C-alpha positions, -999 to +999 in steps of 0.1 A: -031+372-068-016+403-089+019+393-100+037+360-103+070+349-112+074+313-134+108+300-131+109+273-159+090+282-192+086+244-205+053+229-210+039+233-177+053+265-166+044+284-200+010+268-199+004+281-161+021+313-172-006+315-203-034+309-180-024+334-155-020+361-182-055+355-195-069+362-160-051+395-159-022+385-136+014+401-146+036+375-151+075+376-150+092+345-166+128+332-162+144+298-174+182+286-169+180+291-210+170+327-215+161+319-253+134+296-239+119+326-216+121+349-246+102+320-266+073+318-239+072+356-236+068+358-276+040+334-270+021+361-245+029+342-215+043+372-199+076+393-199+111+381-196+120+408-177+131+406-139+103+418-112+109+452-098+103+437-061+088+406-045+059+390-065+030+376-047+039+338-058+068+321-074+060+291-094+091+268-100+085+248-129+121+230-131+127+194-137+125+175-104+163+170-098+165+208-097+135+218-080+147+222-044+178+240-053+160+263-077+134+267-048+161+274-021+178+301-046+146+319-053+135+318-011+168+331-003+166+360-027+131+367-014+117+369-049+079+363-038+056+362-008+045+325-018+066+297-034+050+265-051+063+241-076+050+219-101+073+188-099+054+154-103+073+139-073+067+158-038+082+142-009+118+143-021+120+181-029+102+191+005+128+166+024+155+184+006+143+218+013+141+205+048+176+197+052+187+229+038+172+244+071+148+267+051+115+282+067+088+265+047+061+281+060+058+303+026+061+269+005+036+245-006+042+216-030+021+209-059+014+188-090-007+194-119-022+161-134-018+174-169+005+172-197+015+162-234+036+138-251+053+173-264+077+194-241+089+230-244+071+263-244+059+259-282+038+227-268+022+249-242-017+259-243-036+280-218-065+252-213-039+225-207-050+221-169-090+227-175-108+201-156-078+181-145-068+173-108-040+197-094-027+181-063-015+205-033+008+190-006+006+217+022+025+209+054+014+218+088+039+248+085+024+261+055+011+295+058-027+300+049-020+328+029+002+307+009-024+278+005-050+306-004-024+317-034-022+281-046-058+277-047-061+310-064-035+296-089-058+263-095-088+285-100-070+306-124-060+275-145-095+259-142-081+229-125-096+210-098-078+211-063-070+178-048-052+181-010-027+150-003+000+142+016+032+145-002+044+107+003+008+095-004+009+114-036+042+100-047+029+063-043-005+073-063+014+087-092+039+062-091+006+037-095-011+057-121+016+074-140+053+065-135+046+026-136+025+026-166+048+049-186+078+025-181+053-005-190+042+013-222+077+018-230+086-019-226+058-029-248+067-002-277+103-017-273+090-048-285+082-029-321+117-016-327+134-044-344+100-063-354+093-071-389+075-045-409+050-069-420+039-072-384+042-035-377+020-028-404-008-046-387-008-022-356-046-014-346-062+009-321-052-014-292-014-010-297-016+026-302-035+030-271-009+012-251+022+029-265+009+066-270+026+076-239+058+060-246+062+088-271+074+113-244+111+126-238+134+101-223+153+129-206+125+143-188+114+107-176+147+099-164+143+131-141+110+122-129+118+084-123+150+094-105+130+114-080+103+086-073+123+054-079+115+031-048+075+032-051+080+026-090+105-004-083+078-017-059+050-017-084+071-033-114+081-059-093+045-071-085+039-062-124+067-088-129+054-112-103+025-112-125+042-117-158+061-147-145+028-163-134+012-155-170+041-171-187+037-200-167+001-204-174+007-198-213+032-226-212+010-249-193-018-239-222+008-256-247+009-288-228-004-321-239-019-327-205-055-316-203-050-311-163-023-286-171-043-269-201-070-262-175-048-249-149-031-228-177-064-215-185-074-205-150-043-187-145-047-166-177-087-160-167-073-149-133-055-122-145-077-110-171-104-109-145-083-089-122-076-066-152-112-061-156-119-052-118-092-028-118-100-011-151-136-004-137-121+017-111-108+042-135-129+075-132-153+082-161-163+114-176-156+145-157-140+122-129-175+104-121-181+068-117-173+048-151-202+046-172-210+015-197-216+033-232-224+016-263-207+021-297-220+029-330-191+026-357-193+046-388-169+041-418-157+073-430-133+087-460-103+105-449-115+139-463-118+173-448-152+177-431-161+142-426-161+143-384-179+177-385-206+163-407-213+132-383-211+154-351-237+178-366-258+149-377-258+133-343-264+168-330-296+171-356-307+136-339-305+150-306-280+126-292-249+134-272-217+120-281-200+111-247-167+098-263-151+089-296-122+069-311-107+070-345-093+037-361-075+044-396-075+017-419-041+003-432-032+013-466-065+029-473-079+068-471-105+055-448-111+049-413-137+039-384-152+064-362-164+049-330-190+070-313-195+062-277-232+071-264-256+060-237-270+024-248-307+038-251-298+063-276-276+039-296-304+028-320-316+060-324-282+073-336-277+047-359-310+049-378-301+086-378-268+083-395-280+058-419-307+080-429-282+109-436-260+081-457-234+071-435-224+035-435-225+019-402-205-012-391-224-038-374 
């Protein structure tokens, strides 16, 4: 791939453009808002000048509701040898293109499974897709040349290609992305009118659950409008679990011992099913989940504290597998939870104590 046209210079489009430019590809940028394309160009993502002729690959990074129309326009104008979109839903755009009678041999659907809560070109980064799955949904009509161009794009972005059927993809993202986002928003909505004293008690758990609720509602309306059926089906299942859980909790309030036991059994069932589902979430680098042990360190909220901890762990010959930070309420302090393999946890704790760190038991 020597040339590309990115149509839509938001977070995903600009990030892909930055990655391609970094690999020596000449990238042209286009957007319905010319100012946004100029911003992406100023960031080094390419040029907002129109290409002199057809490029190797056109990458459509428009919102899902506009993907098919944008693709159809580009294909009719013959702007590229191959066409690819990065929308988070795949079945709908493909069917729309089919209904328009377009030759889809030059088209392949795709979805990079990466993003941020922020949107727009200023949020873009060259390494946004590094190590992340990038789904490709070729059809029987997709030319081998176009599939190879898509694989080259994924390689340039240092992502991991995953080939799926379009409708299977949409069911999968409903489960692992779209439904969880709505549930996160519903939990976060409980905080909107909560008493300030209660909100001040928020800890890492509520931050983890509500983090993705900070995303742009307009963007998510577009996404959910393109995949409503599978998401609704999953929410109906969640709703049934909620109804049963509410009944179990009510039973725990009963003065009848048998009802209380029944309620406890119901709560235990949903918690155990949660355990069983959670352990299926892939672990580090997409491998099978690994059980780590935590070494919790009390730190002051001052520059260089994290760097010192990591340096001291490195000096002890311990690899930190993951890290979490919980900030203390009303104090310039916090807890750093260092996840390591169980066999080295005592070694790390002893080494950090020797270097003056306060270890939380």
